[in-house]
C-alpha positions as CSV (number, residue, x, y, z in Angstrom):
1,X,8.7,209.2,184.4
2,X,11.5,210.5,182.1
3,X,11.9,208.9,178.7
4,X,15.3,209.3,177.1
5,X,14.3,208.0,173.7
6,X,11.6,208.6,171.1
7,X,10.1,205.8,169.0
8,X,11.6,205.8,165.4
9,X,14.0,208.6,166.3
10,X,17.7,208.5,165.3
11,X,20.6,210.8,164.8
12,X,20.5,214.0,162.7
13,X,23.8,215.1,161.1
14,X,24.0,218.6,159.4
15,X,26.9,220.1,157.5
16,X,27.6,223.2,155.4
17,X,30.5,224.7,153.5
18,X,30.6,228.1,151.9
19,X,32.4,231.3,151.0
20,X,31.5,234.7,152.3
21,X,33.0,238.1,151.3
22,X,31.9,241.1,153.4
23,X,31.3,244.3,151.3
24,X,34.1,246.8,151.0
25,X,34.8,249.8,148.7
26,X,34.8,248.3,145.3
27,X,34.4,244.7,146.6
28,X,30.8,243.5,146.5
29,X,29.2,241.3,149.1
30,X,29.2,237.6,148.1
31,X,27.9,234.6,150.0
32,X,27.7,231.1,148.5
33,X,26.9,228.0,150.6
34,X,26.0,224.4,150.2
35,X,25.0,221.8,152.7
36,X,22.8,219.0,153.6
37,X,21.6,216.7,156.4
38,X,21.2,213.0,157.0
39,X,18.8,211.5,159.5
40,X,18.7,207.8,160.3
41,X,15.3,208.1,161.9
42,X,12.4,206.0,160.6
43,X,9.7,208.0,158.8
44,X,6.6,207.3,156.7
45,X,7.2,206.2,153.2
46,X,5.3,207.9,150.3
47,X,6.6,205.5,147.7
48,X,5.3,202.5,149.6
49,X,2.3,203.7,151.7
50,X,1.9,201.9,155.0
51,X,5.6,201.2,155.3
52,X,8.5,203.2,156.8
53,X,11.9,204.3,155.5
54,X,15.1,203.8,157.5
55,X,16.6,207.2,156.7
56,X,16.0,210.7,155.3
57,X,18.1,213.5,153.9
58,X,18.0,216.9,152.3
59,X,20.5,219.1,150.3
60,X,20.7,222.8,149.4
61,X,22.7,225.3,147.4
62,X,22.3,229.0,148.1
63,X,24.0,232.1,146.7
64,X,23.7,235.9,147.1
65,X,25.7,238.6,145.3
66,X,25.7,242.4,145.6
67,X,25.4,243.8,142.0
68,X,25.5,247.5,142.9
69,X,27.0,249.5,145.7
70,X,25.1,252.7,146.4
71,X,27.8,254.3,148.6
72,X,31.0,252.2,148.1
73,X,33.2,254.5,150.2
74,X,31.1,255.2,153.2
75,X,28.5,252.4,153.3
76,X,29.5,249.5,151.0
77,X,26.7,247.3,152.2
78,X,24.0,249.5,150.8
79,X,22.9,248.6,147.3
80,X,21.2,246.0,145.2
81,X,21.6,242.2,145.6
82,X,20.5,239.1,143.7
83,X,20.3,235.6,145.0
84,X,18.9,232.1,144.4
85,X,18.2,228.9,146.3
86,X,17.9,225.3,145.2
87,X,16.8,222.6,147.7
88,X,16.1,218.9,147.3
89,X,14.8,216.2,149.5
90,X,14.0,212.6,148.4
91,X,10.4,212.4,147.3
92,X,9.8,208.9,148.9
93,X,10.3,210.4,152.4
94,X,9.2,214.1,152.1
95,X,6.0,215.9,151.0
96,X,8.1,218.8,149.8
97,X,10.7,217.4,147.4
98,X,12.1,220.5,145.6
99,X,12.3,224.2,146.4
100,X,13.5,227.0,144.0
101,X,13.8,230.6,144.9
102,X,15.0,233.7,143.0
103,X,15.3,237.0,144.8
104,X,16.4,240.6,144.2
105,X,16.6,243.0,147.2
106,X,18.0,246.3,148.1
107,X,19.5,247.5,151.4
108,X,19.3,251.2,152.3
109,X,18.1,252.3,148.9
110,X,16.5,255.5,150.3
111,X,19.2,257.9,151.3
112,X,17.7,258.8,154.7
113,X,16.8,255.1,155.5
114,X,20.2,253.2,155.6
115,X,18.8,250.1,157.4
116,X,15.6,249.5,155.4
117,X,15.2,246.5,153.1
118,X,13.1,246.1,150.0
119,X,12.7,242.7,148.3
120,X,11.0,240.8,145.5
121,X,11.1,237.0,146.0
122,X,9.8,234.3,143.5
123,X,9.4,230.8,144.7
124,X,8.4,227.3,143.4
125,X,7.6,224.6,145.9
126,X,7.4,221.1,144.3
127,X,5.6,218.3,146.0
128,X,6.7,214.7,146.2
129,X,5.6,212.8,143.0
130,X,4.7,209.9,145.2
131,X,2.6,212.0,147.6
132,X,0.8,213.6,144.6
133,X,0.1,210.2,143.0
134,X,-1.2,208.8,146.4
135,X,-3.6,211.7,146.7
136,X,-4.7,211.3,143.1
137,X,-5.3,207.5,143.6
138,X,-7.7,208.5,146.4
139,X,-9.7,210.6,144.0
140,X,-8.4,214.0,145.0
141,X,-7.8,216.8,142.6
142,X,-4.1,217.5,142.8
143,X,-1.4,219.9,141.6
144,X,2.3,219.2,141.6
145,X,3.7,222.5,142.8
146,X,2.9,225.9,144.3
147,X,4.4,229.2,142.9
148,X,4.5,232.5,144.7
149,X,5.7,236.1,144.3
150,X,6.2,238.3,147.3
151,X,7.0,242.0,147.3
152,X,7.9,243.4,150.7
153,X,9.5,246.4,152.5
154,X,11.0,246.3,156.0
155,X,11.7,249.6,157.8
156,X,13.8,250.2,160.9
157,X,11.7,252.1,163.4
158,X,14.4,252.4,166.1
159,X,17.3,250.3,167.4
160,X,16.1,246.7,167.4
161,X,12.6,247.4,166.1
162,X,11.6,246.7,162.5
163,X,8.2,246.9,160.9
164,X,7.4,245.3,157.6
165,X,4.6,245.2,155.0
166,X,4.3,243.1,151.9
167,X,2.0,241.6,149.2
168,X,2.2,238.0,148.2
169,X,0.5,236.2,145.3
170,X,0.3,232.4,145.5
171,X,-0.7,230.1,142.7
172,X,-2.1,226.8,144.2
173,X,-2.2,228.0,147.8
174,X,-3.0,224.6,149.2
175,X,-0.5,221.7,149.5
176,X,-1.4,218.8,147.1
177,X,-5.1,218.2,147.1
178,X,-7.5,221.0,146.3
179,X,-11.2,221.7,145.6
180,X,-12.7,222.8,142.3
181,X,-13.4,226.3,143.7
182,X,-9.8,226.7,145.0
183,X,-8.3,229.7,143.3
184,X,-5.1,231.7,143.8
185,X,-4.4,233.7,146.9
186,X,-3.4,237.4,147.3
187,X,-2.1,238.0,150.9
188,X,-1.3,241.3,152.6
189,X,1.5,240.7,155.1
190,X,2.5,242.8,158.0
191,X,5.0,242.2,160.9
192,X,6.7,243.8,163.8
193,X,10.1,242.4,164.9
194,X,11.7,243.4,168.2
195,X,15.3,242.4,168.9
196,X,16.8,242.8,172.4
């Protein structure tokens, strides 16, 4: 009754390299990393519908840098940070082919709230050109990407408990196909995280 294999499944290999500098007095936080994955599993092909590919992969480059230290002597990690992400996956095998993100965030910006985090994140998710063309060929109205902006604040309530609230605007909130009355989305976000 136990099956030790899955149809079309293969081996997934993941690797990453990077450089990380923890914040110190006069030395800002820096973290740059790049990586990728290769999977020899068989998956549906978007470039040749009805067939399968014999592999898949994805790649990324991410970076974050502290640009201002609020209290370099006593709490060098508090301050303002900027960061960016670029990700790519072959469009013939993946619905999401490209992802771009720019972010600015602050840690402990309020003097009495050293563990709180405020952030503004801008993203652009780009769909596979083949998946978009396939949907258009079937008569669907399509768009090629989805952009979003999210403003959020996360507050530490007590040890291991964080509450967050945010506001997100999304242009093209559906994936590829949409209806004529589909507009943009404005979402109110709230979360509670408990770590133990």
